[in-house]
Structure formats: structure tokens, C-alpha cells
C-alpha positions as CSV (number, residue, x, y, z in Angstrom):
1,X,76.5,-1.0,10.3
2,X,74.1,-3.7,11.3
3,X,72.4,-1.4,13.9
4,X,71.8,1.2,11.2
5,X,70.3,-1.4,8.8
6,X,68.1,-2.7,11.6
7,X,66.8,0.8,12.4
8,X,66.1,1.5,8.8
9,X,64.2,-1.8,8.5
10,X,62.1,-1.0,11.6
11,X,61.4,2.5,10.2
12,X,60.4,1.0,6.9
13,X,58.2,-1.5,8.6
14,X,56.5,1.3,10.6
15,X,56.1,3.2,7.3
16,X,54.4,0.2,5.6
17,X,52.2,-0.3,8.6
18,X,51.1,3.3,8.5
19,X,50.6,3.2,4.8
20,X,48.4,0.0,5.2
21,X,46.3,1.7,7.9
22,X,46.0,4.8,5.7
23,X,44.9,2.8,2.7
24,X,42.4,0.8,4.9
25,X,41.0,4.1,6.2
26,X,40.8,5.5,2.7
27,X,38.8,2.4,1.7
28,X,36.4,3.0,4.6
29,X,35.9,6.6,3.6
30,X,35.2,5.6,0.0
31,X,32.6,3.1,1.3
32,X,31.0,5.8,3.5
33,X,31.0,8.2,0.6
34,X,29.2,5.6,-1.6
35,X,26.7,4.9,1.1
36,X,26.1,8.7,1.6
37,X,25.6,9.2,-2.1
38,X,23.2,6.3,-2.3
39,X,21.2,7.7,0.6
40,X,21.2,11.1,-1.1
41,X,20.0,9.6,-4.4
42,X,17.3,7.7,-2.5
43,X,16.1,11.0,-0.9
44,X,16.2,12.8,-4.3
45,X,14.2,9.9,-5.8
46,X,11.6,10.2,-2.9
47,X,11.4,14.0,-3.5
48,X,10.9,13.5,-7.2
49,X,8.2,10.9,-6.6
50,X,6.4,13.1,-4.2
51,X,6.6,16.2,-6.5
52,X,5.3,14.2,-9.5
53,X,2.4,12.8,-7.6
54,X,1.6,16.1,-5.9
55,X,1.6,17.7,-9.4
56,X,-0.7,15.0,-10.7
57,X,-3.0,15.2,-7.7
58,X,-3.2,19.0,-7.9
59,X,-5.2,18.5,-11.1
60,X,-8.0,16.6,-9.3
61,X,-10.1,19.6,-8.4
62,X,-10.0,20.6,-12.1
63,X,-11.5,17.3,-13.3
64,X,-15.1,17.3,-14.5
65,X,-17.6,16.5,-11.8
66,X,-19.0,13.0,-11.8
67,X,-22.3,11.4,-10.7
68,X,-20.9,7.9,-10.7
69,X,-21.8,6.0,-7.5
70,X,-18.7,4.5,-5.8
71,X,-19.1,1.8,-3.1
72,X,-16.3,1.8,-0.5
73,X,-15.6,-1.5,1.3
74,X,-14.3,-1.3,4.9
75,X,-14.0,-4.4,7.1
76,X,-13.4,-3.6,10.8
77,X,-12.8,-5.6,14.0
78,X,-12.2,-4.1,17.4
79,X,-11.0,-0.7,16.1
80,X,-13.6,1.5,17.7
81,X,-10.9,4.2,18.4
82,X,-9.5,4.2,14.9
83,X,-12.6,3.8,12.9
84,X,-13.9,7.4,13.1
85,X,-10.6,8.8,11.8
86,X,-10.8,6.6,8.7
87,X,-14.4,7.4,8.1
88,X,-13.7,11.1,8.4
89,X,-11.4,11.0,5.4
90,X,-14.3,9.6,3.3
91,X,-16.8,12.2,4.6
92,X,-14.4,14.9,3.3
93,X,-14.0,13.5,-0.2
94,X,-14.4,16.0,-3.1
95,X,-16.6,13.4,-4.8
96,X,-19.8,13.2,-2.9
97,X,-21.7,10.3,-4.6
98,X,-20.5,7.3,-2.6
99,X,-21.7,4.7,-0.2
100,X,-19.6,3.3,2.6
101,X,-20.2,-0.3,3.6
102,X,-18.6,-1.0,7.0
103,X,-18.6,-4.7,7.8
104,X,-18.2,-5.5,11.5
105,X,-16.1,-8.6,11.8
106,X,-17.5,-9.9,15.1
107,X,-16.1,-7.0,17.2
108,X,-16.4,-7.3,21.0
109,X,-15.6,-3.6,21.7
110,X,-17.7,-0.5,21.0
111,X,-17.4,-0.8,17.2
112,X,-21.2,-1.5,16.7
113,X,-22.1,1.6,18.6
114,X,-19.5,3.7,16.8
115,X,-20.9,2.7,13.4
116,X,-24.5,3.4,14.5
117,X,-23.5,6.9,15.7
118,X,-21.8,7.9,12.4
119,X,-25.1,9.5,11.3
120,X,-24.6,9.7,7.5
121,X,-27.3,8.1,5.3
122,X,-24.5,7.1,2.8
123,X,-23.0,4.8,5.5
124,X,-24.4,1.3,5.9
125,X,-23.3,-0.9,8.8
126,X,-23.2,-4.7,8.0
127,X,-22.2,-7.6,10.1
128,X,-20.2,-10.6,9.0
129,X,-21.9,-13.9,10.0
130,X,-19.8,-16.3,7.9
131,X,-17.0,-16.4,10.4
132,X,-14.1,-14.1,11.4
133,X,-11.7,-12.8,8.8
134,X,-11.3,-9.7,6.6
135,X,-11.8,-11.8,3.4
136,X,-15.2,-12.9,4.5
137,X,-16.1,-9.4,5.7
138,X,-15.1,-7.9,2.3
139,X,-17.2,-10.5,0.5
140,X,-20.2,-9.5,2.5
141,X,-19.7,-5.9,1.5
142,X,-19.3,-6.8,-2.2
143,X,-22.6,-8.7,-2.1
144,X,-24.4,-5.5,-0.9
145,X,-22.5,-3.0,-3.0
146,X,-24.7,-0.9,-5.3
147,X,-22.1,1.3,-6.9
148,X,-20.8,0.9,-10.4
149,X,-17.3,1.3,-9.1
150,X,-15.8,-0.3,-5.9
151,X,-13.0,1.1,-3.8
152,X,-11.5,0.0,-0.5
153,X,-10.2,1.5,2.8
154,X,-9.1,-0.4,5.8
155,X,-10.2,1.0,9.2
156,X,-6.7,2.1,10.2
157,X,-5.8,4.0,7.0
158,X,-6.7,7.4,5.6
159,X,-8.1,8.1,2.1
160,X,-6.6,11.0,0.2
161,X,-9.2,13.7,-0.3
162,X,-9.4,13.7,-4.1
163,X,-9.0,9.9,-4.6
164,X,-12.7,9.1,-5.3
165,X,-13.0,12.0,-7.7
166,X,-9.9,10.8,-9.6
167,X,-11.3,7.3,-9.7
168,X,-14.7,8.4,-10.9
169,X,-13.2,10.5,-13.7
170,X,-10.8,7.7,-14.8
171,X,-13.7,5.2,-15.2
172,X,-16.0,7.7,-16.8
173,X,-13.5,8.6,-19.5
174,X,-12.9,4.9,-20.4
175,X,-16.0,2.7,-20.4
176,X,-13.7,-0.3,-21.1
177,X,-11.6,0.3,-18.0
178,X,-12.1,-2.5,-15.4
179,X,-9.4,-2.1,-12.8
180,X,-7.1,0.8,-11.6
181,X,-4.7,1.5,-8.8
182,X,-3.0,4.6,-7.3
183,X,-0.2,5.5,-5.0
184,X,0.1,5.2,-1.3
185,X,2.1,7.2,1.2
186,X,3.7,5.0,3.9
187,X,6.5,5.0,6.3
188,X,9.6,2.9,5.8
189,X,11.5,0.9,8.4
190,X,13.1,4.1,9.7
191,X,9.8,6.0,10.1
192,X,10.4,8.2,7.0
193,X,7.4,8.8,4.8
194,X,7.7,7.6,1.2
195,X,5.7,7.0,-1.9
196,X,4.9,3.6,-3.3
197,X,3.8,3.8,-6.9
198,X,5.0,1.4,-9.5
199,X,4.1,1.3,-13.3
200,X,2.2,-1.8,-14.2
201,X,4.4,-4.9,-14.1
202,X,2.8,-8.3,-13.8
203,X,6.1,-10.0,-13.2
204,X,6.9,-7.6,-10.3
205,X,3.5,-8.2,-8.9
206,X,4.2,-11.9,-8.7
207,X,7.1,-11.0,-6.4
208,X,5.8,-8.0,-4.5
209,X,2.3,-6.7,-3.9
210,X,2.5,-3.1,-5.0
211,X,-1.3,-3.0,-5.5
212,X,-2.3,-2.9,-1.8
213,X,-6.0,-3.3,-1.2
214,X,-6.4,0.4,-0.3
215,X,-5.2,1.8,-3.6
216,X,-7.3,-0.3,-6.0
217,X,-10.7,0.5,-7.6
218,X,-12.6,-1.7,-10.0
219,X,-16.0,-2.1,-11.7
220,X,-18.5,-4.1,-9.6
221,X,-18.7,-7.7,-10.7
222,X,-15.2,-7.8,-12.3
223,X,-14.1,-11.4,-12.7
224,X,-11.4,-12.4,-10.3
225,X,-12.4,-9.8,-7.7
226,X,-13.2,-12.1,-4.9
227,X,-11.4,-13.1,-1.8
228,X,-10.3,-16.6,-0.6
229,X,-12.0,-17.1,2.8
230,X,-9.3,-19.6,3.7
231,X,-6.6,-16.9,3.6
232,X,-6.1,-15.1,6.8
233,X,-3.1,-13.2,5.4
234,X,-2.3,-11.7,1.9
235,X,-5.8,-12.2,0.6
236,X,-5.6,-8.8,-1.2
237,X,-2.4,-9.9,-3.0
238,X,-4.0,-13.2,-3.9
239,X,-7.0,-11.3,-5.3
240,X,-4.8,-8.8,-7.2
241,X,-2.9,-11.6,-8.9
242,X,-6.1,-13.4,-9.9
243,X,-7.8,-10.2,-11.2
244,X,-4.9,-9.1,-13.3
245,X,-4.3,-12.4,-15.0
246,X,-6.4,-11.4,-17.9
247,X,-6.9,-7.7,-17.2
248,X,-4.3,-4.9,-17.4
249,X,-5.0,-2.3,-14.8
250,X,-4.6,1.5,-15.2
251,X,-1.9,3.0,-13.0
252,X,-3.3,6.4,-11.8
253,X,-0.6,8.8,-10.8
254,X,-2.4,10.2,-7.7
255,X,-2.3,9.4,-4.0
256,X,-5.0,7.1,-2.9
257,X,-4.2,6.4,0.7
258,X,-2.0,7.3,3.7
259,X,-1.0,3.9,4.9
260,X,-0.6,3.9,8.7
261,X,1.9,1.5,10.3
262,X,1.3,2.3,14.0
263,X,-2.0,0.6,14.5
264,X,-2.1,-2.3,17.0
265,X,-2.9,-5.8,16.0
266,X,-1.9,-5.6,12.3
267,X,-2.2,-8.9,10.5
268,X,1.0,-8.2,8.5
269,X,3.0,-8.3,11.7
270,X,2.0,-11.9,12.4
271,X,4.9,-14.3,11.8
272,X,2.6,-16.6,9.8
273,X,2.1,-13.9,7.2
274,X,5.6,-14.4,5.8
275,X,4.8,-18.1,5.3
276,X,1.6,-17.3,3.4
277,X,3.6,-14.7,1.4
278,X,5.9,-17.4,0.0
279,X,3.0,-19.7,-0.7
280,X,1.1,-17.1,-2.7
281,X,4.3,-16.2,-4.6
282,X,4.9,-19.8,-5.5
283,X,1.2,-20.2,-6.6
284,X,1.5,-17.1,-8.9
285,X,4.7,-18.4,-10.5
286,X,3.1,-21.8,-11.1
287,X,0.1,-20.2,-12.8
288,X,2.3,-18.0,-15.0
289,X,5.5,-20.0,-15.7
290,X,8.3,-18.0,-17.2
């Protein structure tokens, strides 16, 4: 009798153990399903974003032509190999009335020769003499800009072909418009291309710079549109926060730039950049307390 009870207890114990393992595995499968659904929703969101922006960008060729002069600011340093690729995306813009101000930030490679050989009268080569740094180089370009509107492109990125046309039409239609920004295509941590385009949200901008330098355009002389020469990192975020304190920018649903992440020597990869990121975020919250 006791042997039969012991056997049944052992069988019951094995049954409970098997049930526990099955329930544990069921929990793992449910978590995997939630993760998969989340990834699928993320992919669906990416597709929707791309489709919406592609649809909006498709209207660019139908916009009225514009004669507005746009100045494009491009600082560069030791990027002789990348520079021609960035410039090529400006040469092929559907809006032709532009000037490109390339400021050589004390390069010691073939950059000066590359700029000189570009051979387009709309391109002006300048040299920064106030010290190294993209902030100082951009300030030099702004001093020499002649366009009513100013746009930006870094030397390792690519400008979308209809961006200047879209910008010109937006500012032509609204004489009171002072600042605008568009979308950027960039890779995520896994190397998958995605769209970054966020409706205007000042509180979000204080936590995350969704107005990268390469996607903004503004009227020349706009208050706040200057760069702190003391900032080696995040100077564009600092500028965006300052410029939008009293000005609401227009969010243009069109791709402005293809943001490349594979160029060597990116400032954002420097560990000190994260320290400056926190400092600027704290400065923004202090200026705009909740």
C-alpha cells in the first residue's frame, strides 16, 4: 500500500514538474510573440512614415518655380574623399538658385584642392581663421551668406533632390515664416534605414534633438541662429533650442537629407558628446521650467 502511494506521489510530482515547465515555456512563447508583434508594428510604422513622406515629396516637382536665393552652409575638415559626394547632391537640386559656402576648417589633407576644382560659380570656398570647430566655421559662412534663406548640409551627408525647391516654396508662400525643418533618412543601430520626422514639440526638443542641423532652413539674420564657439559637440541642438524659444518652426513633410552614419571621425561618436548632451538638456530645462 505504501509503495503504491509513493509511486503515485512520484508520478504526481513529475506531472507538476512537467506542468511547471510547460507553463514556463508558454510564458516564454507569449513574450516572444509580444516582441515579434512589437517589431512588426515598428516595421509597419516605418513603412507608413516612408509612404507618407514619399507621397508628400512626390508633389515637389509640381510646386511653382522659385527665384529665391538659398545659401547652403557646409563646414568641412579633412573630408576630401567625402566632400564631392555631398556637393553632387546640391548640384542636382531641382531648385537652381543657390550658393554653396564651403568653409574649410583648417584641413591638412587635399580638401582645399578639392574645393578649388569643383568649378561651379555658385560655390564659394572660405577658410575658418578663428580656430578649429564646426561652430566657428558655420559662423564664417553665415557672415558671407547672401541668400534670403539659409540651409545646411554636412560634408558626409546627402541632400534630397527636391529639398531646396520645397524650402523655397514654403518660405515664398508665407512671408512671416522664419524657421522650418524637414525629415531625415538615417540608419538605426541595426543598420536599418528609417525616417525621423516629428511634429513640432518644444518639450520633446528639450529632451531630444529631432531638428538636426541638416534638416533646418531659416531666414537669414533670424535671431537665435548663431553657434556657441565654445561647444565642440551638440552646437546645432543648442542653436535649435535658442532659435525656437520665441519662434514656432514649420514642420515640412518632405525628406531633407540622407544622414550617413559610416563616415570616419564623427564628433557624435566622441564619449565627451554625451556629457555635453546632458549639459545642454539641463540648460534648456532651466531656461523653460515646467
